[in-house]
Structures are given as C-alpha cells and as structure tokens.
C-alpha positions, -999 to 999 in steps of 0.1 A, spaced: 633 -282 370 633 -258 339 605 -230 335 590 -253 308 589 -288 298 569 -315 286 548 -337 309 548 -372 305 516 -391 309 509 -405 343 492 -440 330 496 -454 297 467 -478 298 428 -471 299 405 -498 309 371 -504 290 342 -513 315 370 -515 341 377 -547 322 391 -548 287 429 -530 289 433 -504 260 470 -494 257 482 -466 243 518 -483 226 493 -509 212 470 -481 194 501 -463 184 515 -492 164 480 -502 152 477 -464 141 509 -464 121 501 -497 105 466 -486 90 484 -451 78 514 -473 60 485 -496 42 464 -465 32 498 -447 20 508 -481 2 474 -490 -10 475 -452 -32 507 -455 -42 507 -493 -54 471 -481 -75 491 -453 -90 521 -475 -102 494 -500 -117 489 -526 -91 454 -545 -81 435 -527 -53 441 -545 -21 475 -559 -29 493 -541 -3 464 -551 23 471 -588 19 509 -582 19 504 -568 51 487 -599 64 522 -614 63 542 -579 70 531 -574 105 533 -602 124 563 -612 109 574 -575 117 563 -575 155 580 -611 158 612 -596 145 609 -564 165 606 -580 197 633 -610 191 658 -584 182 649 -565 215 652 -596 234 683 -606 224 698 -571 225 691 -566 258 689 -598 271 699 -587 305 667 -571 313 647 -605 311 676 -635 315 705 -616 339 713 -624 375 699 -590 384 668 -589 355 645 -563 366 619 -586 345 608 -621 345 618 -641 313 583 -648 309 577 -611 307 599 -611 274 563 -620 255 549 -588 267 552 -566 239 527 -543 255 553 -532 275 575 -518 250 606 -531 236 608 -535 197 640 -530 178 631 -517 142 661 -535 129 647 -569 138 611 -556 126 621 -544 90 644 -576 86 618 -605 94 586 -580 81 604 -581 51 608 -618 50 569 -618 50 567 -595 24 590 -613 3 570 -644 8 536 -631 1 554 -618 -29 566 -649 -44 532 -668 -38 513 -638 -60 542 -634 -85 547 -595 -82 582 -579 -79 595 -574 -44 613 -545 -52 587 -526 -68 568 -532 -35 596 -523 -13 596 -487 -29 559 -483 -27 553 -492 8 590 -472 20 577 -439 27 545 -452 47 568 -474 67 589 -446 81 558 -427 85 544 -454 103 573 -454 127 570 -419 133 535 -427 149 544 -457 167 572 -438 185 545 -421 204 539 -453 223 575 -444 237 559 -414 253 532 -432 270 554 -457 281 579 -430 291 611 -447 273 629 -436 244 646 -406 260 679 -390 259 706 -369 288 691 -348 308 686 -309 296 672 -279 307 656 -268 275 619 -259 268 612 -287 254 628 -311 282 603 -344 288 596 -349 324 604 -385 334 592 -403 366 621 -408 390 621 -445 393 621 -454 353 648 -471 338 677 -451 325 670 -419 345 697 -399 361 693 -391 399 683 -356 408 673 -350 369 636 -345 361 637 -336 326 654 -352 293 659 -347 258 629 -359 243 646 -386 223 612 -405 212 599 -369 197 632 -363 179 627 -393 158 593 -391 153 598 -355 136 627 -369 116 607 -398 106 579 -377 96 599 -354 75 620 -385 58 585 -398 46 578 -368 28 610 -365 14 607 -400 3 572 -395 -15 593 -365 -32 620 -382 -42 601 -411 -57 580 -391 -83 611 -368 -89 638 -390 -97 614 -420 -104 638 -444 -84 627 -480 -90 642 -517 -85 644 -512 -45 667 -477 -44 639 -455 -27 635 -487 -1 675 -482 4 674 -444 7 646 -450 31 670 -472 52 699 -448 47 678 -420 56 667 -431 89 698 -446 99 712 -414 101 687 -400 122 687 -428 143 726 -426 150 724 -391 164 695 -397 184 709 -429 195 738 -410 212 717 -388 228 702 -418 251 716 -429 287 696 -457 293 717 -492 298 730 -506 265 758 -527 251 789 -503 242 816 -515 213 843 -490 211 826 -459 229 794 -463 208 761 -480 216 754 -512 197 721 -494 177 750 -466 165 768 -494 152 739 -512 137 733 -481 121 764 -475 105 765 -512 91 730 -510 75 740 -472 61 767 -488 44 746 -520 31 720 -494 18 741 -471 3 760 -500 -18 726 -514 -30 714 -479 -40 750 -480 -63 749 -512 -74 711 -509 -90 715 -477 -108 716 -495 -135 690 -519 -134 660 -521 -160 643 -553 -157 609 -558 -156 591 -553 -119 556 -568 -123 529 -555 -102 502 -575 -113 497 -611 -100 510 -639 -127 505 -671 -100 474 -685 -105 452 -696 -72 421 -684 -54 442 -671 -25 460 -651 -48 453 -614 -53 437 -605 -85 420 -643 -91 391 -655 -93 374 -681 -67 381 -707 -99 416 -700 -99 412 -678 -134 438 -647 -133 421 -616 -136 438 -592 -161 423 -560 -167 432 -533 -198 432 -509 -168 456 -524 -141 438 -498 -117 406 -517 -112 400 -557 -117 385 -566 -151 353 -576 -137 346 -543 -132 361 -527 -166 339 -509 -184 326 -519 -221 352 -524 -247 381 -526 -220 384 -560 -224 420 -574 -221 427 -606 -243 456 -631 -238 470 -656 -265 478 -690 -265 509 -701 -280 506 -739 -276 491 -745 -310 513 -721 -333 534 -751 -342 525 -739 -381 492 -745 -386 487 -708 -397 518 -714 -418 502 -744 -435 471 -724 -443 491 -700 -462 508 -725 -484 478 -738 -493 468 -704 -505 497 -700 -530 526 -706 -505 514 -677 -481 515 -646 -508 481 -639 -497 497 -628 -464 513 -600 -474 481 -584 -489 465 -591 -452 489 -577 -434 508 -590 -403 496 -594 -369 522 -617 -356 507 -648 -347 507 -678 -369 540 -690 -384 531 -678 -418 526 -651 -436 495 -666 -448 482 -673 -411 484 -637 -408 464 -629 -436 440 -653 -424 436 -635 -390 434 -599 -406 414 -600 -436 399 -638 -434 417 -649 -469 418 -683 -474 438 -696 -504 410 -722 -511 385 -737 -485 413 -759 -468 435 -733 -464 412 -710 -446 403 -735 -421 440 -747 -416 446 -706 -414 419 -703 -386 433 -728 -363 465 -705 -359 445 -674 -347 447 -664 -314 428 -678 -289 402 -655 -269 407 -655 -231 376 -639 -217 341 -636 -217 318 -604 -224 324 -577 -251 322 -581 -288 344 -615 -297 349 -596 -330 371 -569 -314 395 -600 -300 401 -609 -334 380 -644 -336 379 -657 -369 346 -680 -360 322 -644 -357 331 -627 -387 301 -607 -403 281 -627 -428 295 -629 -459 331 -617 -449 344 -654 -452 327 -659 -488 340 -628 -499 375 -633 -486 372 -666 -503 366 -651 -536 393 -627 -532 416 -654 -528 402 -673 -559 410 -639 -583 446 -635 -564 456 -671 -573 
C-alpha cells in the first residue's frame, strides 16, 4: 500500500425515502448533458441561431446516444453477458445504470439523432456539430466520474500517490494489488482541457463546416489511445493492441481526412429554421416561419422597427415591367432608382417613387411590388405601395405626366 492514494466510494447508490434509488453514475451523465446543452445554447445564440434549438436537438440526441453507447459496449464486450462463464445475466445488458457506455457508439448514433432533427428544421448539421463539440467533450469529462463511483475504468497497478484504491473483487483487478492508475481521472482531465482548447480554436481560427467537430474527434482519440493502453481489464486484443485502441486509430485518421477535405468549403450553413411546421423550432403554432431581424431572439420579441420582411417572387412575371412600358417603356424607372424588384425598370420606379407613367401603368406597377410578410410596425417601412402618404401618388402621377 503506497503512502498516499485516492479512496474509492464504497457505494454508488443512495436511496430516497429508503425506496427510490439515486445512482451516482446516472447523475454524472445527466449533469454532463445539462452542461453540454448550456454551453451549446450559448454558442448557438452567439452564432445567430434561435434560442432553444440545442435543447430541441438534445431531445433527439440523448436517447439515440444512450442506445448507441450501450449497443457498442454490449457488442464489443458480449462475453460479459452471453459467454459461457459470463459474470452477468443476458438481461443485465439492459442495466445501463451499472455502467458500460461506449463513447464511439454514443457519438455515432447520437449524431444520427442530431441529423434527423436538423433535417426536420432545415438547419445545418455541420454548424450544429461545430457548436456542440466543446460541450460534448466537457460532458464526457463530467460523465467519467460515474466510473469512479462504480469502481471501473482504472489502469494498471501503481504506487504513485494518486493511485486509486479498488476493491479486490472488482473485475480487472490484479491479485495482491490495491491501487491502480485512475484512468477515469486521466480521461476526465484530458476531456476538460480539450474542451477549453476547442472553444479557443473555434474563435481564433473560425473553424466551420464540421472542422471543429473533426478536431474534437481527433483530439479525443489521441487521449483515449494512451489511456486505453493503461487498462488491464478484460478486452479484445488485435496485434497486441486493445480493440478501443484500434478504433481510436481508425477514427483519428477519418477525422483528419475530413479536417483536410473541408478546409476550402465555403457554402452556406443556415442556422435559422427553414422548414415550416408547428413542431419546428422558430415557427408559430400556425405554421408560419418566424424570421427575426436579430437572430438572437424571436420575431415576436423584436423591438419596434426591427421587423424583417420577406418577398414573394411568384407574381414577378413581368407586371412591374408592363407598368414601366405604359410609362414610356420604363424610361422613368431610371429616375426612380432600382430596388431589384419587378422585372423592368418601370417596376423599380413604381416601388421607390410611386411614379406612374399614367394611371393604368402605375396600377400595373403596384402589383409588381414586394409583398410584406409580417404584421406590426409601419407598413411604409416595408415598401408597401398602398400606404403611401396622402398626395404622394397624385404628385408622382403629375411628375409622370411632366416627364412624358
């Protein structure tokens, strides 16, 4: 026994009113998820996304991730549940609270859940991945403390002052040894440090299009490779390396290939919802997409004058240009200035100045105007022709006659 060591808790389960079990392993996972969502929400809003988006995505990602993590553990350690001398019964493969979540499966299947949610709302998967990457790895660092309470994820025997005391009857222990490398602590420190590096790198180098997420994957696999090499518990070995070490190598290479491949990508990464429906973040119950001038808060909370407008292009079939033709073939459009609405310069003039070559031409031009798609505020700010100041239309008409 070394002069100093880290004691392990004798019990990882507490009972509320002597009936309801409170498991430390589950609490650590839940705490990690909460921290990841808080960090992700703050980073998503800073990027211009709608508040609450990361919470909505977590509803998909967390259950998918738990299932994926458990599946990976059971598949790669099947002998613990289905072998001839298995220490556990087959149905105990469902007992997630006893420990055993493979991070590879959790991230992979959790990513499927995020992809489904992003597809439903129309936001960029890569933008979301870069946003949540630091929170994910910090959550992993917090969740590793669940292994401490379960007395698992420890390394080989050691006499170092920070050696972890493990009960002799725990799986993976070595006869005659009492203290082991606290592999869970090493990984927790690595994960927390990596999370801080990712936050710095994302702001310093503006890594987008999934490159920050790839950097997270690569950084995690480096730490996992050497920490996995410290473990002495039962595992599958291939060419002298544990299965998780080979997984780390393969995943690291894949992450680096993607990091290099995406270096020149410059396509848009939408962070505001584009799908319409009452169950999509950023839409009202009526199914109308809420677009805000300030993407940091919803349109229904926008300040006066902060109303965004959308334009309808379905009827821009030449009506604005026809109005310009009636007003001397659209020559007056040059005087009115251009607004890129309507097909002809005459349509532009009708929007900006209300100039009408004659009465009928002005009416035709008005139908080529942009159609405001919001309520509230001063409609004149949206360029609505039908609410011009009294006398403006008449004076514009007179101007049109003079120019003719």
